[in-house]
N, C-alpha and C positions, 0 to 999 in steps of 0.2 A: 329373377326374373328372366323370361323366356322370350327372346326377340325375334321375332317371324317377320324382318323387314327382309325385302326382298333386294337383292344387292342389283344395281343396275349391270349387265352383262355387258362385257367390256368389248362386244360388236358394236355397239353404239358409241364408244368411244371412240373407237378405228373411224368410224362413221363422220365424227365431226374430225379427227384428224385429216381425213381423205378431202373432207368438203374443206378444208382451209388450204390443204395444199393446191388441190385443182383450182379453188377458187381465185386464189391469190396469184398462181402462177398462169393460169388461163388469160384472167381481165388485166394483171398488170404487164402482161409480155406477149402473148399471143394476139387477144383480140385488141390490143392498145397499137398494134402497129400500122394500123390504118391511118391514125391521127397524125403519124408524121411524115407519110409520103407528100402533100403539098409542100410542107414548111420545109423538108429536105430538098425535093426537087425544084424550089424556089431558090433556093440558099445557094445550093452547090451547081445550079443548071443542069441537072441530070433529066431527060425526058421519063416521064411515067411509068411506059412501059419497060425503060431499062431498068429503072428501080424496082418495079414490081416482079422482075425476073429472080430477084433473090427468093420468093416465095416459093417459085417453079423449081429452084436449085433444092430448097428447103424439102420439099414435095417429092422432089427424085431420093433424097436421102432418107426421107422416112419410107418410101416403099420399097427401097432395097434393105433397110437395118429392122424393118417390122418382125419379119419371120425368125431373123436374131434374136431379135428384144423377147419374142414370145419363148423362144428356147432359153435364155438366161436368166428370166425371170423363175424357173425352174430349177436352176441349178445353183444360183447365187443370192445370197443376204438380200432380200428386199430392200432393207435400210441402205446398205452401201449403195445401190443401184439408183435409189431415188436420191439420195444427196450427192451422189457423182452427177445424176440427171440434172437436178436442178443449178448445178454450179455449173455447166456446160450451158444449159438452157438461157438461164437468167444471166450471169456471167457474160456470154456471146451479145444478148440484147444489149448490158452495157456497153461494152465494146462499140455498138456502133456510134455510140456519143463522141467516139475519139476518130472516125473516120472522115477521111476527105474525098475519098473516089469511091464510085460505085462498086469495086471490087472488092473493097470493105466488107460491104453487106454480102456479097456472093459468098467471101470466104468465110464470114463468122456465121452464117446461115447453116453451113454444115455441122458444127456441134450442136448450135441452136436445136436442130431437128432432132439430132440423133438424143439430145437431154429431154425435150419436149414426148417424144413418146413414150418414156417412163412414167414420168410425170404426169401428164394431161390424157393420156391416150390409155394405156395396156394397165395401170395399176388400179385403176377404180374398180371399173370392170370385173378385173381376176378377183381381186380382194374382198368386192361384196360376193361372188358366188362363192368363196370359200367361207364365207362369216354368215351368210344371210341365208337361212333355209326358208325364212318366212319374211316377210315385208319386202322383197327382193326389189321389186319395184319402187318402192316409196325410198329406200336407200339408195338407188341409181338415181331419181328425182331430186333427191335433197342434195348429191354431189352437183350434180348439173346445174341446180339451181343454185348452188354457192356462187359460180362464176356469174351470174347475174347479180348477185349480193354483193359482192367486193367490186364486181364492174361500176355498178350504180355511185359507189365511191370514187371508185381508181379512175374512170374515164373522166368524168369531169373535171377532176384533180387534174389527170395529164393534160387536158387540154387548156387549163388555166395555166400550168406550168410551162406548157411550150410557149404560150402568149408572154408570158412575164419573164420568165427567166430561158427561153429558148429551147431547142430541142435537143440539144446535146445533154445539157444538164439534166433533162428529161429522162433521156434513155438509162445514163448513167445512175439517177437517184432511182428509179423504177426495178433497172435491175439489181441494185443492192438491198432494197426495199424487199424483193420478192427473195433473195436467198437469207434474208435475216429472220423471214418467218418461217419459211418452209423448212429449213435444214433442223430447229428445235422440234416442229410440229412431228417430223418424222421421226426422231430419236425416241422422242415420249409416247407417240401414238399407233405408230404402223406396225403390224406383225403379219407375217405371212399365212398364217393358219390356226386357228382356236387351238389344236394341240400346242403350239408354243407356249399358252397359259393355261395348259391342263383342261380345256374348255371342249363342250362342244359347241357347232355352229348353233347361232340364235334361231330354235324353233324346229332344231332336229328333234328332239323329243316328239313334239306336238306331229311333225311328219310321221313319224314311226307307230304313233297312236292312232294316226289316222288310215294308215295303212300297214298293219302288221305281216304282210307278206313281203313288203319292200325290202329289199338286199342295201347293203350299204355299199354297192357298186351305183355309179352314176349312170343315167340314163339318158340316151341318146344314139347317136349314128357315128361312126369314126370320122377322123378328119380324112380319109383316103377317098371313103363313099362321099362324104358331102362335097369334094372339091372337084366331082364328076356329076354332079345332081344339076338339074333346071334350077331348083330354088338357089343352090349356092349363087350362080352366074346371075340370077337374077337380084339376089340381094346386094351383089358385087356392084352392080348398074346401079340399083337402087343407091347405096352407097356415094358412087361417084356423082349421082345426080344431085343427091341433096346435099353433100360438101360442095358441088360449083353453086347451088341456090344459096348456102350459108357462107359461101366465099366472098359476096357481094358485101358482107359486113366490112371489110376491110376498105370497101370503095365509099361507103357510106359519108366519111368523112369528106374525101374530094370530090363526090358527089354534090354535098351540102357547100362546099365552098365554089363550088362551080357554078353552082346556080345563084351565089351572092351572101351565101353566108359566113360567117367568119369561124376561126377556130374553136372559140369560145362555144360558141352555140353547137358545133358539131361535137363537140366533148357531151354536152349536154343532150344531145340527141343518142351519142352512144350509151350515155346513162340511163336513157330510155328505153334503147335496144337491151342494156344489162337488166332492166327491172323487167322486162317482155321476156327474156330468157329466164329468168328466176322464176316468175310464175308460171310459166310454160311447161319448165322441166317439173315442177312440183304437180301440175295438171297432168302433165303426159304421163308420171309415173303411177299417179292414183288411177286414172284413167286405165291406164295398163292393167293394173290389177284387179280392174271392175269389168271392161270389155274387151280385154285382150290386145297383145301388142298390134294386130292386123288391123283391127278397127280403128283404133288409135291412130296410126300412122294416116290411114285414111284420110281421117278428121282433119290431121295436121296439114297435109297435102291440099286439101281443098281449101284449107284457111287461107292458104299462102297466098291464094290467088288475090284476097281482099287489100294488102298492102301493095301487089303490085300494080292495080288498078287505080290506088289514092296517087302513087308515086309518080304514075305514068301520064295523070291528068291534072292533079292539083299540086306538085311539088313544090310552088313556090309560096304557098299560105303555109307559113310556121307552125300553127297548130296543127294541120294534116300532115304535114312533114311528121313532125313527132309521132303523133299518133301512129303512122304507117308504121315508122321505124319501131316502135314498142310492138306492134301486132309482128313486124318481121322476125323481130328478134324472140318472141313468144314460138313463134312455126321454127325457127333454127335450133331452138332448144332439143326440138324431136332429134337431131343428130346426136349428140351425148345420150340422152334419155334411151329413145328407141333403138339405137343402132346395137348395143349387146342385148336388150331386151328380144329385140325381133331374131338376134341370132340364137339366144334360149330357146326361144318360141319354135325356129324352124329345125334346129339340130341337136337340141339338149345339151347336157353338162358333162357327156363323156370325154368329151376332147375340145369343149370350149374353147381354150386359150389358142389351141392351135388352129381352129376352125376361123375364129372372131381375126386374128393377126391375120391371116390369109385373105378374109372377106374384107378388112378395112385397107386393103393395097388400094380397093377402088377410091377410098379418101386421096390416098397420096397422089394417086394419078390424076384424080381432080384438081388437086393444086398447081400440079405439072402445068396442066393445061388452062383450067378458068383463070386463076389468079392473073397470069401473066398476061393472058387474052384480053380479058377484061381490060387491065392498063393500058393496052395497045389498040384497042379498040376506041378507048377515052380518048385517047390521044390523037388518034386519027381524025375523028367524027366531032369531037369536040363536044360530044352529049353520051349519056348513060342510058337515054331512050331503047335502043336496041337491044342492049344487055336485061334489064328489065323485060322486055316482050320475051328472051330467050328463055328466062328465068321462069316465067309464066308458063311455057310450054314442058320446061322440065318438070313442071308441079304435077303437069297432067300424063304424063309419063311416068310419073312413079306411082302413080295409083294403080297403072296397068301392070307395071312389075310385081306390086305387091300381092297381085290378084294371083298373077303368075307363080311367083314364089311357094305360096299358101297351097295351090294347085300340086308344084313340087314337090311339096313334103307328104300331100297324102298318098303320093305314089310312091317314097318311099316307105310310107308306112306299111303301105299295103303289100310292097315286095318282102316285106319282112326285115328289113336294116334297121329298125329303130328298136332296138331293145337293151 
C-alpha cells in the first residue's frame, strides 16, 4: 500500500512552541506586572511613580542590550539563549515576591529585561522569518494572539490570587509557572533554521515556482543604508509612540482601582484586554496578508481612538469600561504583530534582524519615558485623564508617521538601494 499522507511541516510545530513560549512569558510576567502596582504600593508605602521607575530601568537595559541580543542570536545556540532568558526573566519576577524595598524591583528588573528580550521580543520575529516564506503574517499573528489566549486565563487568575493569597505568593507562583512551561517547550520545539531539521522553509518551493528568476539571496536593503533613511526614523518614532500607547496597559489595574473597582475586577478587565489582544493579533496578521502592513496599521491607529473616547467619558460604567479595555487590547496587539511586518515591508529580509533590533530601540525608549511618566502623572494629579488624552494624540501622530515611512521606502526603491 502506498501512503500519500502529507507530513505536517515542522514550521507549524515551531509555531506552536513559539506561541506557548511567548504567550505564557508575556501574560504571566510582562503584562501581569500592572496588577501588582496598587497592592505593592499600598502594602509597602511606596509611591506609584517610584515603583513604576523599575519599568524605566527595564527599558534602559532593553535599549542597551537589544543590539547585542541581535548579534548573539546569530552566534549562539537559540535553545541555550531562550532557556537562559526565561530563567532570568521569570526567575527575577518571582524574586519580586521576596522584596521589602523598592530597590529590589530596581535590581531585579535588570536581569528580567535581558531575559525578556530573547523570550518575548526577538525570538519570534527572527524564527518566523527563517521558517515561514508563506503565511508569515498569519504566523506572527498567531504568536501575538497567544499572549491574549494565555492572558485571558492568567490575568484573572493573578487578580484572584492577589486578592486571596497576597501579592508575594502570586509573584513567586507566576515566575515558577512560566519557567516550568517554557523550558520544556524550548527544548522540544525550537530550532533556529529549517536546515537543522533537513528542511526548507515553509512555502519555499512555492515561492520558487512563482518566480523562477528569484535567487536564494534575501531581498531588501542593508542595515547601514536603512539606518540613514527617513523610513527608518519614522518607523523608530512609530515604535516609540505605539509602545507608549500600549504602556498604558500596565496602568489599567491602578486606573480601575482608582475609580472604585477592586483588584478582582481589574484582573477580569485585564482578561478582557488579553482577549482583545488575541483577536487583534489574528485579525491584524490576516489583514496584513490581505491589504498590507501600511493600511492595517493605519486602521489600528484610527480604531484606537474609540476606547480613548469611552474611557474619558464613561469610565465608571463597568460594562463600558470592560468593552473599552477589550478594544484597547485589540489595538495594542498591533505592536507585536505589525512591528515585525512593517519592518519587513519597509526594508525587506536582507538584514532584517539587524534593522529590527535597531528600530525596536524605540520600544525601549518609550518604556524609559512613558511608563514612569504615567506613574508620576497619576500620583501628582490623582487622575488618568490627561494620560488618555495624550494617548489619543499619539494615535493620530502615528498615522502621519506611517505615511512618511512608506514615502521614504519609495525613495529608497527609486535610488536603486533595494535589491
